MARVO-663355 format. One record per residue: chain; residue in three letters; x, y, z of N, C-alpha, C, O in turn. Coordinates in steps of 0.05 Angstrom, whole numbers, always signed. Example, Ala and Ser with C-alpha at 12.3 -4.5 7.8 and 13.67 -1.06 7.14 Angstrom:
% MARVO-663355
('A'; 'Ala'; (+264; -114; +156); (+246; -90; +156); (+264; -66; +156); (+285; -66; +169))
('A'; 'Ser'; (+257; -45; +142); (+273; -21; +143); (+258; +1; +157); (+268; +23; +161))
% end
This chain:
% MARVO-663355
('A'; 'Met'; (-1708; -466; +509); (-1691; -468; +494); (-1658; -485; +515); (-1653; -483; +539))
('A'; 'Val'; (-1641; -503; +492); (-1624; -511; +510); (-1597; -493; +518); (-1582; -478; +505))
('A'; 'Thr'; (-1597; -503; +551); (-1567; -485; +562); (-1555; -506; +561); (-1562; -529; +556))
('A'; 'Val'; (-1529; -490; +570); (-1505; -505; +586); (-1507; -510; +609); (-1495; -531; +616))
('A'; 'Gly'; (-1521; -494; +629); (-1512; -506; +646); (-1524; -522; +665); (-1513; -528; +686))
('A'; 'Glu'; (-1559; -532; +655); (-1562; -547; +655); (-1569; -575; +641); (-1588; -589; +647))
('A'; 'Glu'; (-1542; -582; +613); (-1542; -599; +604); (-1513; -616; +629); (-1511; -640; +632))
('A'; 'Leu'; (-1498; -597; +641); (-1484; -607; +650); (-1489; -626; +678); (-1478; -646; +686))
('A'; 'Asp'; (-1515; -607; +689); (-1523; -621; +704); (-1525; -643; +709); (-1512; -656; +725))
('A'; 'Arg'; (-1554; -651; +683); (-1563; -674; +669); (-1535; -689; +668); (-1536; -712; +678))
('A'; 'Ala'; (-1510; -681; +657); (-1494; -702; +655); (-1486; -713; +683); (-1482; -737; +686))
('A'; 'Val'; (-1484; -692; +705); (-1464; -705; +734); (-1493; -715; +750); (-1490; -722; +773))
('A'; 'Gln'; (-1524; -716; +739); (-1547; -736; +751); (-1534; -761; +736); (-1544; -781; +746))
('A'; 'Gly'; (-1519; -767; +719); (-1519; -797; +707); (-1508; -812; +730); (-1512; -833; +743))
('A'; 'Ala'; (-1495; -797; +728); (-1466; -818; +752); (-1490; -823; +779); (-1477; -840; +790))
('A'; 'Phe'; (-1513; -820; +795); (-1516; -824; +822); (-1515; -847; +820); (-1510; -857; +799))
('A'; 'Thr'; (-1519; -861; +838); (-1513; -889; +848); (-1541; -897; +861); (-1545; -920; +867))
('A'; 'Arg'; (-1560; -878; +864); (-1587; -894; +874); (-1611; -869; +860); (-1605; -846; +851))
('A'; 'Pro'; (-1629; -878; +861); (-1652; -865; +846); (-1659; -840; +868); (-1653; -840; +891))
('A'; 'Val'; (-1677; -812; +850); (-1683; -790; +870); (-1704; -797; +875); (-1719; -805; +857))
('A'; 'Pro'; (-1713; -795; +901); (-1742; -789; +912); (-1767; -788; +894); (-1770; -770; +877))
('A'; 'Lys'; (-1776; -800; +895); (-1795; -794; +871); (-1828; -776; +885); (-1838; -756; +877))
('A'; 'Ser'; (-1836; -795; +908); (-1862; -776; +923); (-1850; -745; +942); (-1830; -734; +951))
('A'; 'Ala'; (-1871; -744; +939); (-1881; -711; +954); (-1867; -718; +983); (-1846; -711; +994))
('A'; 'Gly'; (-1884; -731; +989); (-1870; -730; +1027); (-1836; -748; +1020); (-1815; -737; +1025))
('A'; 'Ala'; (-1837; -760; +1015); (-1808; -787; +1009); (-1801; -745; +1004); (-1809; -733; +1023))
('A'; 'Gln'; (-1788; -727; +982); (-1779; -711; +969); (-1778; -686; +1003); (-1760; -672; +1012))
('A'; 'Met'; (-1793; -688; +1009); (-1801; -673; +1033); (-1790; -683; +1049); (-1766; -676; +1054))
('A'; 'Arg'; (-1798; -696; +1059); (-1769; -714; +1087); (-1742; -709; +1088); (-1726; -701; +1106))
('A'; 'Tyr'; (-1740; -716; +1057); (-1716; -714; +1051); (-1702; -678; +1041); (-1681; -680; +1030))
('A'; 'Leu'; (-1709; -658; +1044); (-1717; -635; +1041); (-1698; -627; +1078); (-1676; -617; +1082))
('A'; 'Val'; (-1713; -633; +1094); (-1720; -637; +1118); (-1696; -633; +1136); (-1687; -614; +1149))
('A'; 'Arg'; (-1685; -671; +1129); (-1658; -674; +1135); (-1636; -659; +1125); (-1619; -654; +1141))
('A'; 'Gln'; (-1634; -654; +1108); (-1622; -639; +1087); (-1620; -597; +1108); (-1603; -579; +1104))
('A'; 'His'; (-1638; -597; +1122); (-1641; -583; +1133); (-1628; -579; +1166); (-1617; -559; +1176))
('A'; 'Arg'; (-1633; -600; +1176); (-1624; -601; +1212); (-1642; -610; +1218); (-1638; -616; +1241))
('A'; 'Gly'; (-1667; -616; +1212); (-1696; -611; +1216); (-1717; -589; +1224); (-1737; -589; +1239))
('A'; 'Ser'; (-1702; -564; +1204); (-1725; -554; +1207); (-1735; -555; +1180); (-1728; -564; +1158))
('A'; 'Thr'; (-1765; -539; +1195); (-1779; -544; +1175); (-1786; -514; +1169); (-1801; -512; +1150))
('A'; 'Arg'; (-1779; -489; +1180); (-1793; -474; +1179); (-1761; -462; +1150); (-1767; -443; +1135))
('A'; 'Leu'; (-1736; -474; +1148); (-1717; -461; +1123); (-1733; -479; +1105); (-1745; -467; +1087))
('A'; 'Val'; (-1736; -508; +1108); (-1754; -528; +1085); (-1779; -504; +1070); (-1782; -500; +1046))
('A'; 'Ala'; (-1796; -488; +1095); (-1825; -480; +1081); (-1810; -447; +1065); (-1821; -436; +1047))
('A'; 'Glu'; (-1784; -437; +1077); (-1773; -416; +1068); (-1767; -412; +1039); (-1777; -395; +1025))
('A'; 'Leu'; (-1746; -434; +1032); (-1744; -446; +1010); (-1756; -457; +987); (-1750; -457; +963))
('A'; 'Leu'; (-1779; -466; +1000); (-1796; -476; +978); (-1826; -449; +978); (-1846; -452; +964))
('A'; 'Gly'; (-1823; -435; +990); (-1840; -412; +987); (-1878; -422; +998); (-1899; -418; +986))
('A'; 'Ile'; (-1874; -433; +1018); (-1895; -455; +1032); (-1913; -439; +1054); (-1926; -418; +1051))
('A'; 'Ser'; (-1910; -454; +1075); (-1906; -454; +1095); (-1908; -475; +1111); (-1917; -497; +1104))
('A'; 'Arg'; (-1899; -469; +1133); (-1885; -496; +1151); (-1904; -508; +1167); (-1894; -522; +1185))
('A'; 'Arg'; (-1929; -506; +1168); (-1948; -516; +1174); (-1960; -542; +1141); (-1975; -561; +1143))
('A'; 'Thr'; (-1949; -532; +1120); (-1960; -548; +1100); (-1923; -567; +1093); (-1921; -587; +1080))
('A'; 'Val'; (-1908; -557; +1101); (-1886; -573; +1108); (-1888; -605; +1125); (-1881; -628; +1124))
('A'; 'Glu'; (-1900; -590; +1137); (-1913; -618; +1157); (-1921; -628; +1153); (-1914; -651; +1160))
('A'; 'Arg'; (-1944; -627; +1137); (-1959; -641; +1132); (-1948; -646; +1103); (-1964; -649; +1084))
('A'; 'Tyr'; (-1939; -646; +1102); (-1930; -670; +1063); (-1910; -691; +1072); (-1907; -712; +1060))
('A'; 'Val'; (-1890; -680; +1108); (-1869; -692; +1128); (-1883; -717; +1126); (-1879; -735; +1110))
('A'; 'Arg'; (-1904; -717; +1148); (-1924; -745; +1154); (-1941; -755; +1130); (-1953; -776; +1135))
('A'; 'Asn'; (-1946; -744; +1103); (-1971; -756; +1077); (-1993; -746; +1080); (-2014; -758; +1078))
('A'; 'Arg'; (-1989; -727; +1084); (-2014; -719; +1103); (-2033; -699; +1064); (-2055; -706; +1055))
('A'; 'Ile'; (-2019; -684; +1056); (-2008; -692; +1035); (-1999; -696; +1019); (-1976; -686; +1017))
('A'; 'Arg'; (-2011; -714; +996); (-1988; -722; +982); (-1976; -705; +944); (-1958; -705; +927))
('A'; 'Thr'; (-2007; -693; +949); (-2010; -686; +911); (-2003; -659; +911); (-2020; -642; +913))
('A'; 'Pro'; (-1976; -654; +907); (-1968; -612; +907); (-1976; -600; +888); (-1974; -615; +869))
('A'; 'Arg'; (-1985; -579; +881); (-1992; -560; +858); (-1969; -576; +829); (-1952; -593; +826))
('A'; 'Pro'; (-1983; -560; +817); (-1948; -566; +788); (-1935; -554; +804); (-1923; -568; +820))
('A'; 'Gln'; (-1932; -516; +803); (-1915; -515; +809); (-1893; -514; +835); (-1870; -507; +833))
('A'; 'Leu'; (-1907; -524; +857); (-1883; -529; +878); (-1867; -559; +878); (-1850; -567; +893))
('A'; 'Ala'; (-1885; -580; +845); (-1880; -605; +850); (-1848; -597; +838); (-1828; -610; +846))
('A'; 'Glu'; (-1845; -572; +815); (-1825; -569; +800); (-1804; -557; +827); (-1783; -566; +838))
('A'; 'Arg'; (-1815; -540; +830); (-1794; -522; +862); (-1788; -559; +875); (-1766; -570; +874))
('A'; 'Leu'; (-1803; -565; +882); (-1791; -587; +906); (-1767; -614; +890); (-1748; -627; +897))
('A'; 'Glu'; (-1776; -612; +875); (-1761; -642; +849); (-1735; -618; +849); (-1712; -624; +856))
('A'; 'Arg'; (-1742; -595; +841); (-1713; -591; +830); (-1694; -579; +854); (-1672; -569; +848))
('A'; 'Glu'; (-1700; -581; +872); (-1684; -573; +906); (-1673; -601; +907); (-1649; -606; +908))
('A'; 'Val'; (-1695; -622; +907); (-1680; -644; +913); (-1667; -655; +897); (-1660; -678; +901))
('A'; 'Arg'; (-1662; -646; +881); (-1641; -657; +850); (-1616; -646; +859); (-1595; -658; +863))
('A'; 'Ala'; (-1620; -619; +864); (-1591; -599; +864); (-1572; -605; +900); (-1551; -599; +910))
('A'; 'Arg'; (-1595; -621; +910); (-1574; -631; +929); (-1575; -659; +935); (-1576; -665; +959))
('A'; 'Trp'; (-1575; -682; +915); (-1588; -709; +917); (-1548; -715; +921); (-1531; -701; +909))
('A'; 'Gln'; (-1543; -735; +938); (-1510; -755; +922); (-1493; -729; +919); (-1487; -723; +895))
('A'; 'Pro'; (-1483; -708; +940); (-1460; -692; +930); (-1432; -704; +935); (-1411; -694; +927))
('A'; 'Gln'; (-1434; -725; +947); (-1393; -737; +947); (-1394; -753; +917); (-1375; -756; +902))
('A'; 'Val'; (-1426; -763; +911); (-1415; -772; +869); (-1418; -761; +872); (-1405; -752; +892))
('A'; 'Arg'; (-1447; -734; +855); (-1430; -712; +837); (-1405; -695; +837); (-1397; -684; +816))
('A'; 'Ala'; (-1388; -693; +870); (-1365; -684; +853); (-1348; -708; +852); (-1341; -707; +828))
('A'; 'Arg'; (-1338; -729; +860); (-1327; -760; +848); (-1333; -749; +823); (-1317; -733; +814))
('A'; 'Ala'; (-1356; -756; +807); (-1351; -747; +775); (-1357; -724; +771); (-1369; -724; +750))
('A'; 'Lys'; (-1355; -698; +781); (-1340; -688; +771); (-1302; -673; +767); (-1287; -660; +752))
('A'; 'Gln'; (-1303; -689; +795); (-1270; -693; +791); (-1257; -721; +778); (-1233; -726; +783))
('A'; 'Thr'; (-1272; -739; +762); (-1261; -757; +757); (-1262; -746; +707); (-1253; -761; +689))
('A'; 'Ala'; (-1275; -721; +704); (-1289; -715; +685); (-1254; -695; +679); (-1237; -694; +661))
('A'; 'Ala'; (-1258; -685; +699); (-1241; -661; +699); (-1221; -670; +706); (-1203; -653; +703))
('A'; 'Thr'; (-1209; -699; +718); (-1181; -696; +720); (-1179; -716; +696); (-1161; -709; +681))
('A'; 'Thr'; (-1192; -738; +688); (-1174; -760; +682); (-1199; -774; +658); (-1192; -785; +637))
('A'; 'Gly'; (-1226; -771; +666); (-1244; -778; +634); (-1245; -756; +612); (-1240; -759; +588))
('A'; 'Gly'; (-1250; -740; +622); (-1262; -718; +607); (-1288; -723; +598); (-1297; -742; +611))
('A'; 'Ile'; (-1300; -716; +584); (-1331; -697; +579); (-1343; -709; +548); (-1327; -704; +529))
('A'; 'Met'; (-1363; -720; +542); (-1370; -720; +512); (-1397; -701; +514); (-1416; -700; +530))
('A'; 'Ile'; (-1387; -685; +488); (-1412; -670; +481); (-1427; -675; +452); (-1414; -679; +432))
('A'; 'Asp'; (-1449; -675; +453); (-1465; -689; +434); (-1487; -661; +413); (-1511; -663; +412))
('A'; 'Thr'; (-1478; -644; +402); (-1494; -616; +399); (-1497; -616; +367); (-1484; -625; +347))
('A'; 'Arg'; (-1516; -605; +371); (-1529; -600; +340); (-1540; -566; +345); (-1559; -557; +357))
('A'; 'Ala'; (-1521; -554; +331); (-1511; -523; +323); (-1503; -501; +303); (-1482; -506; +290))
('A'; 'Arg'; (-1514; -480; +298); (-1491; -467; +278); (-1468; -454; +290); (-1465; -441; +311))
('A'; 'Phe'; (-1453; -460; +273); (-1426; -455; +289); (-1421; -414; +260); (-1432; -405; +240))
('A'; 'Gly'; (-1403; -407; +275); (-1380; -388; +251); (-1368; -378; +268); (-1371; -375; +292))
('A'; 'Phe'; (-1347; -372; +247); (-1325; -375; +264); (-1314; -341; +245); (-1320; -330; +224))
('A'; 'Thr'; (-1295; -336; +268); (-1281; -308; +259); (-1258; -308; +241); (-1245; -328; +247))
('A'; 'Ala'; (-1246; -296; +220); (-1230; -326; +208); (-1218; -299; +182); (-1232; -280; +174))
('A'; 'Ala'; (-1195; -303; +174); (-1178; -296; +147); (-1204; -279; +143); (-1227; -287; +148))
('A'; 'Pro'; (-1195; -246; +129); (-1215; -249; +105); (-1219; -267; +68); (-1199; -279; +60))
('A'; 'Gly'; (-1232; -267; +59); (-1235; -272; +31); (-1236; -317; +47); (-1232; -336; +32))
('A'; 'Ser'; (-1239; -320; +64); (-1241; -358; +71); (-1279; -365; +72); (-1299; -351; +78))
('A'; 'Thr'; (-1274; -400; +62); (-1296; -405; +65); (-1322; -405; +88); (-1346; -408; +81))
('A'; 'Asp'; (-1312; -402; +115); (-1314; -403; +143); (-1338; -390; +150); (-1342; -376; +170))
('A'; 'Asp'; (-1356; -398; +130); (-1397; -380; +131); (-1409; -391; +172); (-1398; -396; +193))
('A'; 'Ala'; (-1416; -390; +169); (-1433; -399; +190); (-1460; -417; +170); (-1477; -413; +153))
('A'; 'Arg'; (-1447; -443; +191); (-1468; -465; +180); (-1471; -488; +205); (-1457; -488; +225))
('A'; 'Leu'; (-1493; -510; +198); (-1510; -522; +219); (-1503; -541; +215); (-1504; -549; +192))
('A'; 'Arg'; (-1489; -561; +243); (-1466; -572; +244); (-1477; -592; +265); (-1483; -583; +287))
('A'; 'His'; (-1479; -617; +261); (-1473; -646; +291); (-1452; -645; +289); (-1440; -641; +268))
('A'; 'Leu'; (-1438; -649; +320); (-1422; -652; +329); (-1417; -678; +351); (-1421; -675; +375))
('A'; 'Thr'; (-1410; -695; +343); (-1395; -712; +378); (-1372; -720; +382); (-1358; -734; +368))
('A'; 'Leu'; (-1369; -710; +403); (-1335; -703; +399); (-1339; -710; +439); (-1356; -708; +456))
('A'; 'Ala'; (-1309; -719; +435); (-1292; -725; +470); (-1273; -708; +475); (-1249; -711; +472))
('A'; 'Leu'; (-1286; -687; +484); (-1276; -668; +498); (-1245; -673; +526); (-1249; -679; +550))
('A'; 'Pro'; (-1220; -669; +515); (-1199; -670; +541); (-1218; -663; +580); (-1240; -653; +588))
('A'; 'Pro'; (-1197; -673; +592); (-1206; -658; +619); (-1207; -643; +614); (-1228; -634; +607))
('A'; 'Gln'; (-1185; -630; +612); (-1175; -593; +612); (-1204; -570; +606); (-1211; -548; +614))
('A'; 'His'; (-1213; -593; +587); (-1242; -566; +583); (-1256; -574; +596); (-1267; -554; +606))
('A'; 'Ala'; (-1268; -598; +610); (-1282; -606; +615); (-1281; -593; +653); (-1300; -595; +669))
('A'; 'Ala'; (-1257; -583; +658); (-1258; -572; +682); (-1248; -545; +691); (-1237; -537; +711))
('A'; 'Arg'; (-1260; -528; +659); (-1257; -504; +664); (-1285; -492; +642); (-1290; -473; +628))
('A'; 'Leu'; (-1301; -521; +652); (-1336; -520; +639); (-1344; -516; +676); (-1355; -496; +685))
('A'; 'Phe'; (-1335; -540; +695); (-1352; -557; +723); (-1337; -526; +729); (-1353; -508; +727))
('A'; 'Glu'; (-1313; -519; +735); (-1306; -494; +745); (-1318; -465; +735); (-1319; -450; +754))
('A'; 'Ala'; (-1326; -456; +715); (-1342; -432; +707); (-1366; -436; +722); (-1377; -418; +733))
('A'; 'Gln'; (-1372; -455; +722); (-1409; -468; +728); (-1411; -465; +757); (-1430; -453; +768))
('A'; 'Glu'; (-1390; -475; +770); (-1386; -474; +790); (-1383; -437; +814); (-1387; -430; +838))
('A'; 'Gly'; (-1375; -425; +792); (-1361; -390; +795); (-1386; -383; +794); (-1383; -359; +799))
('A'; 'Gly'; (-1410; -386; +792); (-1438; -372; +776); (-1436; -368; +752); (-1456; -354; +750))
('A'; 'Ala'; (-1423; -370; +722); (-1422; -374; +705); (-1447; -366; +682); (-1462; -385; +675))
('A'; 'Thr'; (-1452; -336; +670); (-1481; -345; +655); (-1478; -367; +633); (-1456; -377; +628))
('A'; 'Glu'; (-1499; -372; +623); (-1511; -377; +594); (-1485; -380; +578); (-1469; -397; +572))
('A'; 'Asp'; (-1490; -348; +573); (-1466; -334; +555); (-1437; -352; +555); (-1426; -365; +538))
('A'; 'Gln'; (-1431; -344; +586); (-1405; -346; +586); (-1397; -383; +588); (-1375; -394; +584))
('A'; 'Leu'; (-1426; -394; +597); (-1420; -428; +591); (-1414; -428; +571); (-1391; -436; +570))
('A'; 'Arg'; (-1426; -423; +545); (-1433; -429; +520); (-1410; -420; +505); (-1415; -423; +481))
('A'; 'Arg'; (-1379; -407; +511); (-1370; -396; +506); (-1347; -410; +506); (-1329; -416; +490))
('A'; 'Ile'; (-1355; -415; +540); (-1324; -439; +539); (-1330; -472; +528); (-1314; -490; +521))
('A'; 'Ala'; (-1358; -469; +530); (-1355; -506; +507); (-1357; -487; +466); (-1350; -497; +444))
('A'; 'Ala'; (-1367; -464; +469); (-1354; -465; +429); (-1319; -458; +436); (-1305; -462; +416))
('A'; 'Glu'; (-1307; -450; +456); (-1269; -453; +453); (-1261; -489; +460); (-1242; -502; +452))
('A'; 'Ala'; (-1284; -497; +475); (-1266; -527; +475); (-1278; -539; +445); (-1259; -547; +433))
('A'; 'Leu'; (-1299; -541; +432); (-1301; -553; +408); (-1289; -535; +387); (-1283; -544; +365))
('A'; 'Gly'; (-1284; -506; +393); (-1260; -493; +369); (-1227; -514; +364); (-1219; -529; +346))
('A'; 'Glu'; (-1215; -504; +393); (-1198; -529; +396); (-1201; -551; +387); (-1194; -554; +364))
('A'; 'Val'; (-1210; -574; +402); (-1209; -597; +383); (-1223; -612; +370); (-1221; -637; +371))
('A'; 'Tyr'; (-1243; -596; +355); (-1249; -597; +330); (-1242; -585; +311); (-1229; -600; +296))
('A'; 'Phe'; (-1245; -562; +304); (-1237; -542; +286); (-1210; -538; +277); (-1200; -536; +254))
('A'; 'Arg'; (-1194; -536; +309); (-1171; -537; +304); (-1150; -552; +304); (-1128; -550; +294))
('A'; 'Asp'; (-1165; -577; +322); (-1149; -599; +310); (-1118; -605; +334); (-1098; -617; +328))
('A'; 'Asn'; (-1126; -587; +368); (-1117; -588; +376); (-1083; -560; +367); (-1058; -561; +370))
('A'; 'Gly'; (-1093; -550; +361); (-1070; -531; +346); (-1058; -540; +321); (-1046; -523; +309))
('A'; 'Arg'; (-1058; -562; +310); (-1049; -569; +287); (-1057; -559; +257); (-1044; -561; +236))
('A'; 'Arg'; (-1084; -547; +262); (-1095; -527; +236); (-1109; -506; +237); (-1116; -513; +260))
('A'; 'Ala'; (-1116; -496; +236); (-1139; -471; +237); (-1124; -452; +246); (-1129; -430; +234))
('A'; 'His'; (-1104; -450; +267); (-1098; -420; +269); (-1105; -399; +275); (-1105; -387; +254))
('A'; 'Gly'; (-1114; -379; +297); (-1121; -360; +304); (-1162; -367; +285); (-1177; -348; +279))
('A'; 'Leu'; (-1167; -383; +283); (-1193; -387; +283); (-1208; -394; +314); (-1206; -412; +330))
('A'; 'Glu'; (-1233; -359; +312); (-1244; -366; +339); (-1276; -379; +333); (-1293; -364; +322))
('A'; 'Val'; (-1283; -403; +340); (-1311; -417; +348); (-1333; -399; +359); (-1332; -390; +382))
('A'; 'Glu'; (-1355; -393; +339); (-1376; -375; +363); (-1397; -401; +361); (-1395; -415; +340))
('A'; 'Leu'; (-1420; -408; +383); (-1438; -432; +388); (-1458; -420; +388); (-1463; -407; +408))
('A'; 'Thr'; (-1482; -419; +358); (-1507; -413; +362); (-1530; -422; +351); (-1529; -439; +334))
('A'; 'Asp'; (-1555; -412; +360); (-1567; -428; +341); (-1571; -465; +352); (-1573; -485; +339))
('A'; 'Val'; (-1569; -459; +388); (-1566; -489; +391); (-1583; -513; +399); (-1585; -521; +422))
('A'; 'Ala'; (-1601; -529; +367); (-1616; -539; +370); (-1606; -567; +399); (-1601; -560; +422))
('A'; 'His'; (-1605; -581; +395); (-1596; -602; +415); (-1572; -590; +432); (-1557; -571; +430))
('A'; 'Leu'; (-1574; -605; +445); (-1537; -604; +466); (-1536; -631; +485); (-1556; -642; +494))
('A'; 'Glu'; (-1508; -638; +489); (-1525; -668; +515); (-1491; -670; +514); (-1474; -667; +496))
('A'; 'Phe'; (-1491; -676; +543); (-1464; -685; +555); (-1462; -711; +560); (-1482; -725; +554))
('A'; 'Glu'; (-1447; -719; +567); (-1448; -744; +584); (-1418; -757; +589); (-1403; -763; +570))
('A'; 'Leu'; (-1411; -761; +619); (-1391; -763; +630); (-1381; -789; +624); (-1360; -797; +634))
% end
């Protein structure tokens, strides 16, 4: 299932200026540096022994189990280039906005007798900075996936369906059955 939170993270990762470490040893050394040299903290973070962390750091073990490889990749990506990540979010929230490309079922709450039945639509839109700011603030504030999806639906409703307040006043948009979702800064 496509999630708004993961796609926002992927969009921000597109702003990285250097590639994320690929080998398990390089990823483990990066995490140890991020935790001020503490192999104990990295071991607790990944759910492995301290000795195993030390073996990866020294390249004595080169290929992690699939579950560990996934956790390791996720933890490194979450910490990689924090200043670049913050700058990209700040730019999107203040001046640049964010592009959204989605294929989903849009349903509406509109006046009785309206022809606004839910249907599958493919939309590619530039969302203004205030909507990007709301999405990033909610994500950083620990919003659930449903809340993030609701914010994205409100943004799409405002920009596309209500045309920034010029038509369809009072139209509430629901975003369901998301088949494709992609953000770009």
